[in-house]
PASEBA-1860 file (N, C-alpha, C; in nm, 3 decimals):
! residues 229
1> XXXXXXXX> -1.278/2.409/4.160/-1.225/2.361/4.033/-1.278/2.446/3.917 ~ -1.201/2.452/3.809/-1.241/2.529/3.691/-1.363/2.469/3.626 ~ -1.445/2.556/3.566/-1.564/2.510/3.495/-1.527/2.438/3.366 ~ -1.400/2.451/3.322/-1.360/2.395/3.194/-1.296/2.256/3.206 ~ -1.296/2.201/3.327/-1.238/2.068/3.342/-1.322/1.965/3.267 ~ -1.254/1.861/3.222/-1.324/1.751/3.157/-1.341/1.639/3.259 ~ -1.462/1.586/3.268/-1.493/1.482/3.364/-1.535/1.354/3.295 ~ -1.505/1.243/3.360/-1.567/1.116/3.324/-1.657/1.082/3.441
9> XXXXXXXX> -1.776/1.029/3.411/-1.879/1.019/3.514/-1.954/0.887/3.502 ~ -1.996/0.836/3.619/-2.078/0.715/3.620/-2.176/0.724/3.737 ~ -2.292/0.660/3.720/-2.389/0.653/3.830/-2.394/0.511/3.883 ~ -2.384/0.500/4.015/-2.390/0.369/4.081/-2.481/0.382/4.203 ~ -2.582/0.297/4.207/-2.673/0.294/4.322/-2.728/0.433/4.355 ~ -2.759/0.508/4.250/-2.819/0.640/4.270/-2.721/0.751/4.298 ~ -2.592/0.720/4.309/-2.489/0.820/4.336/-2.405/0.844/4.211 ~ -2.362/0.968/4.194/-2.275/1.003/4.082/-2.130/1.008/4.129
17> XXXXXXXX> -2.042/0.947/4.050/-1.899/0.947/4.080/-1.824/1.003/3.959 ~ -1.729/1.092/3.984/-1.661/1.163/3.876/-1.509/1.161/3.896 ~ -1.438/1.165/3.784/-1.294/1.184/3.786/-1.258/1.296/3.689 ~ -1.153/1.370/3.721/-1.104/1.476/3.635/-0.998/1.418/3.542 ~ -1.015/1.436/3.410/-0.929/1.368/3.313/-0.878/1.462/3.205 ~ -0.768/1.421/3.144/-0.721/1.483/3.020/-0.810/1.427/2.909 ~ -0.884/1.511/2.837/-0.983/1.460/2.740/-0.925/1.373/2.629 ~ -0.811/1.416/2.574/-0.750/1.339/2.464/-0.703/1.201/2.514
25> XXXXXXXX> -0.637/1.200/2.630/-0.586/1.075/2.682/-0.699/0.985/2.731 ~ -0.807/1.046/2.780/-0.923/0.967/2.823/-0.984/0.893/2.705 ~ -0.992/0.958/2.591/-1.046/0.894/2.470/-0.952/0.784/2.422 ~ -0.821/0.811/2.428/-0.723/0.710/2.387/-0.731/0.588/2.478 ~ -0.749/0.612/2.608/-0.759/0.501/2.704/-0.884/0.419/2.676 ~ -0.994/0.486/2.652/-1.121/0.417/2.626/-1.112/0.332/2.499 ~ -1.030/0.377/2.403/-1.012/0.303/2.278/-0.901/0.198/2.287 ~ -0.835/0.192/2.404/-0.729/0.092/2.422/-0.595/0.134/2.366
33> XXXXXXXX> -0.577/0.263/2.335/-0.453/0.310/2.274/-0.345/0.338/2.379 ~ -0.385/0.366/2.503/-0.291/0.377/2.613/-0.344/0.295/2.729 ~ -0.256/0.253/2.819/-0.298/0.160/2.924/-0.276/0.210/3.066 ~ -0.197/0.316/3.083/-0.167/0.365/3.217/-0.270/0.469/3.258 ~ -0.353/0.434/3.356/-0.461/0.523/3.400/-0.407/0.654/3.457 ~ -0.284/0.649/3.510/-0.226/0.771/3.567/-0.194/0.876/3.461 ~ -0.180/0.831/3.336/-0.160/0.927/3.226/-0.287/1.006/3.198 ~ -0.399/0.951/3.241/-0.531/1.009/3.210/-0.578/1.103/3.320
41> XXXXXXXX> -0.556/1.065/3.446/-0.611/1.139/3.559/-0.539/1.272/3.583 ~ -0.618/1.376/3.608/-0.562/1.507/3.644/-0.568/1.529/3.795 ~ -0.639/1.442/3.865/-0.647/1.448/4.012/-0.667/1.307/4.064 ~ -0.597/1.273/4.169/-0.608/1.138/4.226/-0.720/1.132/4.329 ~ -0.838/1.167/4.284/-0.956/1.164/4.370/-1.075/1.112/4.291 ~ -1.167/1.052/4.362/-1.297/1.019/4.305/-1.396/1.116/4.369 ~ -1.463/1.195/4.286/-1.552/1.299/4.336/-1.698/1.256/4.327 ~ -1.780/1.313/4.416/-1.925/1.304/4.399/-1.974/1.430/4.327
49> XXXXXXXX> -1.896/1.538/4.337/-1.922/1.661/4.261/-1.787/1.730/4.242 ~ -1.726/1.709/4.126/-1.591/1.759/4.102/-1.587/1.912/4.100 ~ -1.691/1.975/4.047/-1.692/2.121/4.038/-1.693/2.185/4.177 ~ -1.754/2.119/4.271/-1.757/2.170/4.409/-1.640/2.115/4.492 ~ -1.562/2.025/4.431/-1.449/1.967/4.503/-1.491/1.867/4.609 ~ -1.611/1.809/4.595/-1.661/1.714/4.694/-1.611/1.573/4.661 ~ -1.528/1.519/4.752/-1.464/1.390/4.731/-1.549/1.279/4.793 ~ -1.561/1.168/4.721/-1.638/1.054/4.771/-1.567/0.992/4.891
57> XXXXXXXX> -1.645/0.948/4.989/-1.588/0.886/5.108/-1.549/0.741/5.078 ~ -1.465/0.684/5.163/-1.425/0.544/5.146/-1.547/0.453/5.151 ~ -1.642/0.488/5.238/-1.764/0.407/5.250/-1.845/0.409/5.123 ~ -1.857/0.527/5.059/-1.933/0.538/4.935/-1.865/0.460/4.822 ~ -1.733/0.466/4.819/-1.659/0.394/4.716/-1.670/0.242/4.735 ~ -1.656/0.199/4.858/-1.664/0.056/4.888/-1.802/0.003/4.855 ~ -1.904/0.080/4.885/-2.042/0.038/4.858/-2.070/0.028/4.709 ~ -2.017/0.124/4.631/-2.048/0.130/4.488/-1.955/0.042/4.404
65> XXXXXXXX> -1.827/0.035/4.441/-1.728/-0.032/4.355/-1.662/-0.154/4.420 ~ -1.693/-0.179/4.548/-1.633/-0.291/4.622/-1.482/-0.277/4.634 ~ -1.433/-0.155/4.624/-1.291/-0.125/4.641/-1.277/0.025/4.666 ~ -1.164/0.064/4.724/-1.134/0.207/4.740/-1.011/0.245/4.659 ~ -0.961/0.152/4.577/-0.843/0.177/4.495/-0.878/0.275/4.383 ~ -0.811/0.390/4.385/-0.844/0.498/4.290/-0.827/0.453/4.145 ~ -0.715/0.386/4.114/-0.689/0.343/3.976/-0.796/0.247/3.926 ~ -0.834/0.152/4.010/-0.935/0.053/3.969/-1.071/0.119/3.946
73> XXXXXXXX> -1.106/0.212/4.035/-1.235/0.281/4.021/-1.234/0.371/3.897 ~ -1.122/0.441/3.875/-1.111/0.528/3.757/-1.124/0.447/3.629 ~ -1.066/0.327/3.630/-1.076/0.239/3.513/-1.221/0.202/3.487 ~ -1.295/0.170/3.591/-1.438/0.135/3.576/-1.515/0.254/3.521 ~ -1.488/0.372/3.576/-1.560/0.493/3.531/-1.533/0.521/3.384 ~ -1.407/0.507/3.343/-1.372/0.535/3.203/-1.432/0.431/3.107 ~ -1.429/0.305/3.147/-1.475/0.199/3.058/-1.627/0.187/3.054 ~ -1.692/0.211/3.168/-1.836/0.189/3.174/-1.917/0.318/3.178
81> XXXXXXXX> -1.850/0.428/3.212/-1.920/0.555/3.225/-1.913/0.639/3.099 ~ -1.928/0.768/3.118/-1.935/0.861/3.004/-1.834/0.974/3.024 ~ -1.763/1.007/2.919/-1.669/1.119/2.923/-1.745/1.245/2.883 ~ -1.745/1.344/2.970/-1.817/1.469/2.943/-1.727/1.563/2.862 ~ -1.725/1.541/2.731/-1.635/1.617/2.644/-1.685/1.759/2.622 ~ -1.591/1.849/2.596/-1.627/1.986/2.560/-1.683/1.985/2.418 ~ -1.749/2.092/2.381/-1.805/2.104/2.246/-1.696/2.091/2.141 ~ -1.578/2.144/2.171/-1.465/2.137/2.077/-1.421/1.993/2.056
89> XXXXXXXX> -1.411/1.918/2.164/-1.369/1.779/2.152/-1.476/1.693/2.084 ~ -1.603/1.722/2.113/-1.710/1.647/2.048/-1.708/1.671/1.898 ~ -1.683/1.796/1.858/-1.677/1.829/1.716/-1.558/1.759/1.650 ~ -1.446/1.754/1.720/-1.326/1.687/1.666/-1.352/1.537/1.650 ~ -1.412/1.475/1.751/-1.444/1.332/1.745/-1.540/1.303/1.631 ~ -1.639/1.390/1.614/-1.738/1.372/1.507/-1.671/1.381/1.371 ~ -1.578/1.475/1.357/-1.506/1.492/1.230/-1.421/1.369/1.199 ~ -1.352/1.315/1.300/-1.270/1.196/1.281/-1.355/1.074/1.245
97> XXXXXXXX> -1.472/1.065/1.309/-1.562/0.953/1.282/-1.617/0.961/1.140 ~ -1.646/1.083/1.094/-1.695/1.103/0.958/-1.589/1.064/0.856 ~ -1.464/1.102/0.881/-1.354/1.066/0.790/-1.338/0.915/0.782 ~ -1.352/0.849/0.898/-1.340/0.702/0.901/-1.454/0.638/0.822 ~ -1.575/0.693/0.835/-1.690/0.642/0.761/-1.668/0.656/0.610 ~ -1.623/0.773/0.567/-1.602/0.798/0.424/-1.495/0.704/0.368 ~ -1.388/0.683/0.443/-1.283/0.590/0.401/-1.339/0.448/0.390 ~ -1.420/0.409/0.486/-1.478/0.274/0.486/-1.571/0.255/0.366
105> XXXXXXXX> -1.653/0.355/0.337/-1.743/0.345/0.222/-1.663/0.337/0.093 ~ -1.559/0.419/0.083/-1.476/0.421/-0.038/-1.409/0.286/-0.061 ~ -1.375/0.215/0.049/-1.308/0.086/0.037/-1.407/-0.028/0.015 ~ -1.524/-0.019/0.076/-1.619/-0.130/0.074/-1.712/-0.127/-0.047 ~ -1.733/-0.008/-0.103/-1.836/0.007/-0.206/-1.778/0.055/-0.338 ~ -1.852/0.024/-0.445/-1.814/0.069/-0.579/-1.935/0.126/-0.651 ~ -1.907/0.199/-0.757/-2.013/0.242/-0.849/-2.040/0.124/-0.941 ~ -2.162/0.064/-0.935/-2.189/-0.056/-1.015/-2.178/-0.032/-1.167
113> XXXXXXXX> -2.184/0.095/-1.208/-2.173/0.127/-1.352/-2.030/0.115/-1.401 ~ -1.935/0.150/-1.314/-1.795/0.153/-1.356/-1.709/0.045/-1.289 ~ -1.755/-0.003/-1.172/-1.676/-0.099/-1.096/-1.568/-0.034/-1.013 ~ -1.562/0.099/-1.016/-1.460/0.172/-0.939/-1.523/0.236/-0.815 ~ -1.442/0.257/-0.711/-1.496/0.323/-0.592/-1.525/0.470/-0.619 ~ -1.621/0.524/-0.544/-1.647/0.667/-0.552/-1.536/0.743/-0.480 ~ -1.493/0.857/-0.534/-1.392/0.938/-0.463/-1.449/0.984/-0.328 ~ -1.363/0.996/-0.225/-1.411/1.041/-0.094/-1.489/1.173/-0.099
121> XXXXXXXX> -1.447/1.265/-0.187/-1.518/1.394/-0.196/-1.661/1.374/-0.244 ~ -1.683/1.277/-0.334/-1.818/1.249/-0.385/-1.904/1.188/-0.275 ~ -1.844/1.100/-0.197/-1.917/1.036/-0.086/-1.957/1.142/0.017 ~ -1.862/1.229/0.050/-1.890/1.333/0.148/-2.002/1.426/0.099 ~ -1.997/1.460/-0.030/-2.101/1.547/-0.087/-2.237/1.479/-0.083 ~ -2.240/1.348/-0.110/-2.366/1.273/-0.107/-2.423/1.266/0.035 ~ -2.336/1.249/0.134/-2.380/1.247/0.274/-2.442/1.382/0.312 ~ -2.379/1.489/0.266/-2.432/1.624/0.294/-2.563/1.646/0.221
129> XXXXXXXX> -2.567/1.604/0.093/-2.689/1.621/0.013/-2.808/1.549/0.075 ~ -2.782/1.429/0.125/-2.890/1.351/0.184/-2.915/1.381/0.330 ~ -2.837/1.478/0.384/-2.848/1.513/0.527/-2.835/1.387/0.614 ~ -2.737/1.303/0.578/-2.713/1.176/0.648/-2.607/1.199/0.755 ~ -2.645/1.177/0.879/-2.556/1.204/0.991/-2.529/1.078/1.072 ~ -2.410/1.072/1.129/-2.375/0.961/1.217/-2.442/0.977/1.352 ~ -2.480/0.866/1.409/-2.531/0.864/1.546/-2.411/0.848/1.640 ~ -2.385/0.949/1.722/-2.268/0.946/1.811/-2.272/0.832/1.911
137> XXXXXXXX> -2.392/0.778/1.935/-2.407/0.673/2.036/-2.376/0.534/1.981 ~ -2.359/0.524/1.849/-2.334/0.394/1.787/-2.199/0.393/1.715 ~ -2.144/0.274/1.696/-2.021/0.262/1.619/-2.053/0.278/1.470 ~ -1.950/0.306/1.392/-1.969/0.318/1.247/-2.023/0.187/1.190 ~ -1.968/0.076/1.238/-2.009/-0.055/1.186/-2.157/-0.082/1.211 ~ -2.207/-0.037/1.326/-2.349/-0.058/1.359/-2.440/0.022/1.268 ~ -2.391/0.132/1.212/-2.474/0.220/1.129/-2.449/0.202/0.980 ~ -2.346/0.127/0.945/-2.297/0.123/0.808/-2.406/0.085/0.707
145> XXXXXXXX> -2.477/-0.025/0.731/-2.578/-0.073/0.635/-2.689/0.030/0.617 ~ -2.730/0.093/0.725/-2.836/0.194/0.718/-2.791/0.315/0.638 ~ -2.664/0.355/0.657/-2.611/0.470/0.583/-2.602/0.439/0.434 ~ -2.558/0.317/0.400/-2.551/0.278/0.259/-2.689/0.281/0.195 ~ -2.791/0.234/0.267/-2.928/0.234/0.211/-2.977/0.377/0.189 ~ -2.934/0.470/0.273/-2.973/0.610/0.257/-2.896/0.677/0.143 ~ -2.777/0.626/0.114/-2.696/0.683/0.005/-2.744/0.639/-0.133 ~ -2.806/0.520/-0.141/-2.841/0.463/-0.271/-2.931/0.553/-0.359
153> XXXXXXXX> -3.027/0.627/-0.302/-3.105/0.716/-0.388/-3.026/0.836/-0.440 ~ -2.908/0.860/-0.382/-2.830/0.979/-0.418/-2.718/0.945/-0.516 ~ -2.647/0.836/-0.490/-2.541/0.792/-0.582/-2.553/0.641/-0.605 ~ -2.517/0.594/-0.725/-2.519/0.448/-0.749/-2.410/0.382/-0.666 ~ -2.446/0.291/-0.581/-2.348/0.234/-0.489/-2.379/0.088/-0.461 ~ -2.275/0.008/-0.456/-2.291/-0.136/-0.437/-2.179/-0.188/-0.348 ~ -2.218/-0.265/-0.247/-2.119/-0.329/-0.160/-2.082/-0.462/-0.224 ~ -1.955/-0.480/-0.246/-1.912/-0.601/-0.317/-1.775/-0.648/-0.268
161> XXXXXXXX> -1.760/-0.778/-0.253/-1.631/-0.838/-0.220/-1.574/-0.902/-0.346 ~ -1.446/-0.889/-0.364/-1.378/-0.948/-0.479/-1.271/-1.047/-0.432 ~ -1.243/-1.146/-0.520/-1.137/-1.242/-0.491/-1.020/-1.218/-0.585 ~ -0.901/-1.232/-0.529/-0.778/-1.219/-0.608/-0.689/-1.339/-0.583 ~ -0.620/-1.382/-0.687/-0.513/-1.480/-0.670/-0.383/-1.402/-0.675 ~ -0.307/-1.408/-0.566/-0.184/-1.331/-0.554/-0.066/-1.427/-0.543 ~ 0.040/-1.401/-0.621/0.163/-1.479/-0.610/0.279/-1.382/-0.588 ~ 0.349/-1.404/-0.477/0.461/-1.317/-0.439/0.592/-1.392/-0.460
169> XXXXXXXX> 0.685/-1.338/-0.541/0.815/-1.403/-0.560/0.889/-1.419/-0.427 ~ 0.974/-1.521/-0.419/1.043/-1.556/-0.295/1.116/-1.438/-0.232 ~ 1.181/-1.356/-0.315/1.263/-1.246/-0.260/1.181/-1.135/-0.197 ~ 1.048/-1.135/-0.218/0.963/-1.028/-0.164/0.863/-1.077/-0.059 ~ 0.866/-1.207/-0.028/0.762/-1.260/0.061/0.768/-1.199/0.201 ~ 0.889/-1.171/0.250/0.903/-1.117/0.385/0.819/-0.992/0.407 ~ 0.827/-0.899/0.314/0.756/-0.771/0.329/0.612/-0.781/0.278 ~ 0.594/-0.845/0.162/0.463/-0.845/0.098/0.361/-0.934/0.171
177> XXXXXXXX> 0.408/-1.041/0.233/0.316/-1.132/0.304/0.236/-1.055/0.409 ~ 0.304/-0.972/0.488/0.237/-0.895/0.593/0.138/-0.794/0.536 ~ 0.171/-0.738/0.421/0.080/-0.643/0.356/-0.047/-0.713/0.313 ~ -0.033/-0.829/0.251/-0.150/-0.906/0.206/-0.234/-0.949/0.326 ~ -0.169/-1.002/0.428/-0.240/-1.055/0.544/-0.318/-0.947/0.619 ~ -0.259/-0.827/0.631/-0.323/-0.721/0.708/-0.427/-0.642/0.629 ~ -0.433/-0.664/0.498/-0.526/-0.586/0.415/-0.633/-0.670/0.346 ~ -0.637/-0.800/0.375/-0.735/-0.886/0.307/-0.765/-1.008/0.393
185> XXXXXXXX> -0.863/-1.084/0.349/-0.894/-1.212/0.413/-0.834/-1.323/0.328 ~ -0.745/-1.402/0.386/-0.680/-1.511/0.313/-0.770/-1.634/0.314 ~ -0.812/-1.677/0.197/-0.899/-1.794/0.186/-0.819/-1.923/0.173 ~ -0.715/-1.919/0.090/-0.626/-2.033/0.070/-0.485/-1.979/0.052 ~ -0.386/-2.056/0.093/-0.248/-2.014/0.070/-0.158/-2.135/0.049 ~ -0.047/-2.110/-0.019/0.043/-2.221/-0.050/0.185/-2.168/-0.073 ~ 0.282/-2.237/-0.010/0.423/-2.205/-0.035/0.471/-2.296/-0.148 ~ 0.516/-2.236/-0.255/0.555/-2.311/-0.374/0.700/-2.358/-0.366
193> XXXXXXXX> 0.735/-2.453/-0.454/0.869/-2.513/-0.452/0.980/-2.412/-0.477 ~ 0.950/-2.307/-0.552/1.053/-2.206/-0.582/1.064/-2.100/-0.472 ~ 0.991/-2.118/-0.362/0.999/-2.024/-0.251/0.897/-1.912/-0.258 ~ 0.824/-1.906/-0.369/0.720/-1.804/-0.381/0.598/-1.844/-0.298 ~ 0.512/-1.747/-0.274/0.392/-1.770/-0.193/0.269/-1.730/-0.273 ~ 0.171/-1.819/-0.280/0.046/-1.791/-0.351/-0.071/-1.794/-0.254 ~ -0.166/-1.708/-0.277/-0.284/-1.706/-0.190/-0.406/-1.659/-0.267 ~ -0.519/-1.719/-0.237/-0.647/-1.667/-0.285/-0.703/-1.583/-0.171
201> XXXXXXXX> -0.732/-1.458/-0.201/-0.775/-1.367/-0.096/-0.908/-1.302/-0.132 ~ -0.972/-1.244/-0.031/-1.097/-1.171/-0.052/-1.081/-1.034/0.012 ~ -1.130/-0.932/-0.057/-1.122/-0.796/-0.006/-1.231/-0.711/-0.070 ~ -1.264/-0.595/-0.009/-1.368/-0.510/-0.066/-1.332/-0.463/-0.206 ~ -1.432/-0.462/-0.293/-1.409/-0.424/-0.433/-1.349/-0.285/-0.445 ~ -1.394/-0.194/-0.361/-1.345/-0.057/-0.369/-1.201/-0.039/-0.325 ~ -1.145/-0.142/-0.265/-1.009/-0.134/-0.212/-0.907/-0.203/-0.302 ~ -0.955/-0.270/-0.408/-0.866/-0.352/-0.491/-0.750/-0.271/-0.550
209> XXXXXXXX> -0.780/-0.157/-0.608/-0.675/-0.081/-0.677/-0.571/-0.028/-0.579 ~ -0.615/0.017/-0.463/-0.521/0.062/-0.360/-0.437/-0.055/-0.310 ~ -0.503/-0.170/-0.291/-0.432/-0.290/-0.245/-0.325/-0.331/-0.346 ~ -0.360/-0.333/-0.474/-0.265/-0.373/-0.577/-0.147/-0.278/-0.583 ~ -0.172/-0.149/-0.561/-0.063/-0.051/-0.557/0.032/-0.081/-0.442 ~ -0.025/-0.115/-0.325/0.057/-0.147/-0.208/0.148/-0.267/-0.236 ~ 0.089/-0.373/-0.293/0.165/-0.495/-0.320/0.270/-0.470/-0.428 ~ 0.232/-0.398/-0.531/0.328/-0.369/-0.639/0.445/-0.286/-0.590
217> XXXXXXXX> 0.418/-0.193/-0.500/0.526/-0.111/-0.442/0.622/-0.199/-0.362 ~ 0.564/-0.290/-0.282/0.647/-0.377/-0.196/0.728/-0.477/-0.277 ~ 0.679/-0.514/-0.395/0.747/-0.618/-0.475/0.812/-0.561/-0.601 ~ 0.815/-0.428/-0.611/0.872/-0.362/-0.730/0.802/-0.409/-0.857 ~ 0.672/-0.433/-0.846/0.592/-0.472/-0.962/0.607/-0.616/-1.005 ~ 0.672/-0.698/-0.921/0.700/-0.837/-0.961/0.595/-0.936/-0.913 ~ 0.497/-0.890/-0.834/0.390/-0.981/-0.790/0.291/-1.006/-0.903 ~ 0.230/-1.123/-0.903/0.125/-1.155/-0.999/-0.008/-1.151/-0.926
225> XXXXX> -0.104/-1.076/-0.982/-0.235/-1.064/-0.920/-0.343/-1.079/-1.026 ~ -0.437/-1.167/-1.000/-0.541/-1.197/-1.098/-0.675/-1.207/-1.029 ~ -0.772/-1.135/-1.081/-0.906/-1.138/-1.021/-0.972/-1.272/-1.051 ~ -1.040/-1.328/-0.950/-1.111/-1.455/-0.964/-1.261/-1.429/-0.962 ~ -1.335/-1.515/-1.027/-1.480/-1.500/-1.028/-1.538/-1.580/-0.913
END
């Protein structure tokens, strides 16, 4: 086998088991974006050493996984094991994770002096200035509070939730309701006699202006939105 193949690997009872995978599809499968394991596998074998072409025996598979079904074993390896990504793929994943972090900070946090979110470029510069790096072994959410605490000496930053009272005219509820529901937490809601829909919602302070733009676009500026204390 080529030295450039991408493997997913797991250790069971002291033995290593490997599958040859498409790296992009393997990551999508692990994230739940695709569901067919056959889209991921490049070879319908479970290996003990893929580079040497050594295939695991039925006995080894039965002992480690209690099955010899290739699809079921591959699913276990992908979900519980580790994908041996190339340096290029690791760099790409790291870049995507950083972009997601910057977007999350921009939406969740504001400059307490102005009440407005920091531009993504400012957040990225602050992360670089503080030499603040993501831990690849943890999710963004698991690291978020620690990263914010490291950013505070560099830029004024505050995590804040805001409440809005939103009223959508009857003719726009079909489209706007889904926008509100998918972009905020609905605290209270009410269908009014005229067919309009009102809701008290909560959302990150840094996301308010973008949210209001979304709702105004969907309702042609006819929605009423008022910040609550």
